N, C-alpha and C positions, 0 to 999 in steps of 0.2 A: 624256768625260764629256759627256752630254748637257745646253744651258743649260736653267735652268729658265723657263719661261714665264709670262708674268704673267696674271693673272686675267683671264677675258673682261669687256671694259668693259661695265657696266650703264647701260642708257638710262633716264634719269628723265624722266616726263612729267607735265603736270597743265594741264587746262584753266583758263582765266580763270572767275570766278565769276559775271561779268557782261558785257552786251555794251558796246563802247566808246562814248566820247561824242566826237561831232563831227559834221560835214557829210557825207553820202553821196550820192555821185551816183545819181540812180534812171533816166536814161535821157535821150535827146534830146527838146529841146523839143518836137518837132513829133508825139513819142510820145503826147502828152496831148492831149485833145481833151474835148469836151462829152459824150463816151462815157464811163462811169465807168470805171476801170480797177483791177481787184482785186491788190493787193500783199500779199504774204506775207512778212513782214520782224518781226524781232526778236521772234519768238517769237508773232505773232499777225497778224491779217488788217486792211490798212489798206485806203480806197479813194481815189483821187486821180482829179481831173475838174478841167477849164477852166470856170470860170463863163461862163456866156454876155452877163453883164451887165460885169463888170471885166475879163473876158478872162483874168483870173490863176488861175494852178493853185493847188487846194486839197487838202490831205490830212487825212483823217478817221479815226480809228478807225471800222471797217466794220461791226462788230455793232451793231445798233440796240438798245437797252436796253430797249425795249418788249416784245419777244419772241424777239429774237436773231436775226433774219433779217440776212443780207449787206447793206448798202448797195450794193455793187458790181452787185448785180442791179437797181437802181433808175434813176432818171433824173434829170438835171439840169433845175432850173426858176430862172432866173436865177443866183445865186450859191449856192444851196441844192441839197442832194441829197434825194430823195423816195425813202423806203424802198418796195420791191416788195411787201410783206406787207399794211401797213394804211396806207400813204401817210402817214406822219409824215413831215415835213419839217425838215431839219436844216441850218442856216445853216453858213458857211465858218468861223464862229467856234465851232462845234460845240453851239450852242444851237439848241433844238428851236423853231422860227418859227413852225409851223403844224400841226394835227391837224385833220383834215377833218369829225371828228364829235364834237369836243368842245368846249364851251365855255371850259374853263380848260386852260393848259398846266402838267404837275406841274412844281413849282420845281425839282425835280433833274434835270429832261431837259436833259442836259448831256453830250455824248462828247469826246474829247480830239481838239482841232485841232492839227495838227503844222506847226511851222516849215517854209517854202519858201523856195527863191530860184531865180530863173533867172540864168545867167551862162555865157558862151563857149558859147551855144547848146545848153545842158545844164539838167537838174533837178535841184536838190540838196534833201535832207531832212536835218533837224537832229533828231538822237538825243542825250538825256542821261540815264543810269537814274536820276540824282537828280531829273528834272524841271526843271533850270534852261533858262533862256532861251540863245537863242545867244549866243556871246561875240564882241562886235564886232569884236576884232582877228583873229577867226579866220574871217572872211567869204571867201568864194571870191574872189579878185581877177580880173578880166580880164586874159587871154591876150594880151600884147603881138604874138606872131607870127601872131595872127589878123587882124592889120592888114597885114600883109607881102604878102599874095596874096589872089587871089581862091580861095576854097577851096570843095573840095564839102561837101555836108551830112555829118554825122557818119553812120556806119553802125554800129550797136549790135548785138554779139552776146551772148547770154546763156548761161550754162552752170551749173546747180546742182553746186557741189563737196561732197563728204561730208568736211568737214573743218572746224575752227576758222578762221575769217576771217584770224586772225594769222599763220596759217602762211606765206601769200603774201608778205608784208611782207619776209622775209629776204632777197626777191631783192635788194633795194635794196643791200645790203651784199654778196651773194654773188658775187665778182669770178670764180670757178672755174667756174661754172655755163653761163657764156655758150659755151663751147665744145661740151661733150657736149651741151648742151639745144638752144641757139640756132644752132648752126654757124657761132659766129664762130672764125675760125684764129687770131688774135692779139688780145690786148688791151696796149694802148700806153699807155694812162693812165688812171688810176680814181681817182676822188676822191669823197668823200662830205660833205656839211656837214649838221648839223642845228642849227636855230636855232628856239627857239619851238617852234610846231605844226608845222614843215615841215621836210622832210626831201630833201635834193637828190641824186641822183647825177649826175656827169659822167663821162663815158668817151670814149675814143677808141680806135679799132682796125680790124681788117678784118672785116666782116661777111660774110655770104653773096652780097650783093650789091656788094661792094667796100669801100673806106677810110668810115669812117663817124666823125661827130661826133655825140654824144648827150646829151641833158639831160632828165633825168626828176625831177620833183618831187612828193612827195606834200604834200598841204595837209590836215593831219589823217589819221586811221587810215583813210578809206574812198574816198579820190580821189586818183590821180597821173594826171599829165599829162607827156607824153613828147613831145618834139621831136626829130628826127633829121635831119641831113643826110648823104646818101651821095653820095661824089664819086666822077666818073668823067671821062675825056678829054672827053666832051661836057658838063660841067657839073656844077652841084650840084643833088640832086634831094632836096627837103623833104619830109616827111610827118609828121604828127602820130598820137598813140594814145593811148588812155585805158586805164589800168587801173584798175578799179572794184571793190569789194565792198561787199556790203549784207548781212549775217546774217540768216539765216532762221530759223536755231536755233545753239545753241550749239555743236554739231558740224557744221554746214551753213550754205555762204552762196552768196549768187549771186554768180557772177564775172560781171562785165559789160567787154567789151573793145569800144573805139571806134576807129574810123580815120577820117582826114580828108587829102585829098591836093589841093594845087593843081589847079585846075579844067584838064583839057587841052583844048588849041587845038580850036576846033568846037563845044565842048560847053556854052558860056556860058550859052546860054537853054533848056537840055535838064537838068533836075535829074535825070530819069528816068535818063539815060544816065551822068549824073555816080554817080549811086549803083551803077548798073552796073559801071562802072570801077573804084568802090572795092571791091566784092566780086570782080573778078578779080585785083585787087592782093593781096587776102587771100588768095585761094586759090593763088596763085602764091608765095606767102611765110608758108606754112604753119608753119615754124621761128620765127614770131613768138611772140607772145605766149600762142599757143594749145598751144605746146610743154610748157609747164609743168602742163598739165591733167592727163596720164597720172603725174606724180610726186606732183601734191597729192591725188590721188583715191585713193592707195594710199600713203601715208607716215604715219609715227607722230609723234605730237607729241614733241619731246626739248627737254627745259628744259637740258640739260647736253650740248652738242654736243661732240663729240670735233675740235677744230680743230687745223690746223697751220699754220706762219709763211707760207704762202701764202695764207690765207683772209683776206677781208676782215673790216671791224668788226662780225660780227654779234651780239656781246654788247651792244655800244655802242647798236647801232640799236634792240635790243629794250630796253634800258633807256628810250631815247627814246619808245617805243609805249606804255611802261609808265603815261605821263603820261595817256592816254584809259580808263585801266582804274579808277582812283582818282577820288574826289571832287574837284572843284577846289581846293576849299582844303587837300586833301591833296598836291596837286603840289609836290614840291621843285624850288627854284630850280635845282638842280644838272640836272634834267632838260631846262631850256629854255634854258641857256644855250648860245651859240654854240660849236660843237665841229667841226673841221675834220681829217678822215682822208684822207690822199694816200697812195696805194700804186702809184707809176709805174713799178716794175719790169715790163719785158714779159714776157709769158708767153704761149706759143704752144700750139696744141692739134693 
């Protein structure tokens, strides 16, 4: 008598109905100059530029409300940006501050100015679908590891991924993918810690380059800073990486990966050589963060993952992430309380 088979498992999936709230890393500080930079994020177009008076980076809505031109095609004058179509000038606060052929500036002549901050040699943009200001306790902190070595500049790679930005967050809890995707031979320690707007993954094991200790922390929904030590008989070799996502549409995001290494001997005064060194390291370690791209580009959204006893706390991670998809006054305290998940049973691949 044949055994009756269970019905095939039915995958259920739905997309969030809005973009998440938080700080999003948009690149290295040296990538933003007085030349306007067009950014296609959050379903619209933005323009970023560094003011020539203050030296600060400003981000505005890019479409001029006069006749619809994109300000990214214009030029910077002081801390203002001038439209390429009719030379209307827009200040860093979003107010129109000059129209060369008008006696009076229309009272409604204002566009959105986006909150921006710089930290860790990176630039961050604040987004809140409800229009709220940045939350002070969620400011991006200084990374102490940057003070331990003389580091190379950040090298940033960008790739557009045709999926919802929430999909890549699962990696923090996904202990079992490090072998098939990233080439690890074993994982000996694995801890997840959620607290407030932060989520940290601590991991030990054997990577493609040898024994490693890894610490990765998300500061909100869009910026993760990763510090790793690779051990060998010659000593410890640290490096830092970034995993960032900025939504471009509900079913698309820009994936930004950043890398930084201690400056090799002899390159102390040669930043161009340092950048080339980082690029070489990336090419030699292709099974790093880029290995996930093929998965993300062709996977389905799954709200009810079929998990086993060897998997990490995927559902708990998703609950933590949910706080960024609801208004601030609707975030339950249970989502921000400190929770620790340890799964230190060794697994080999």
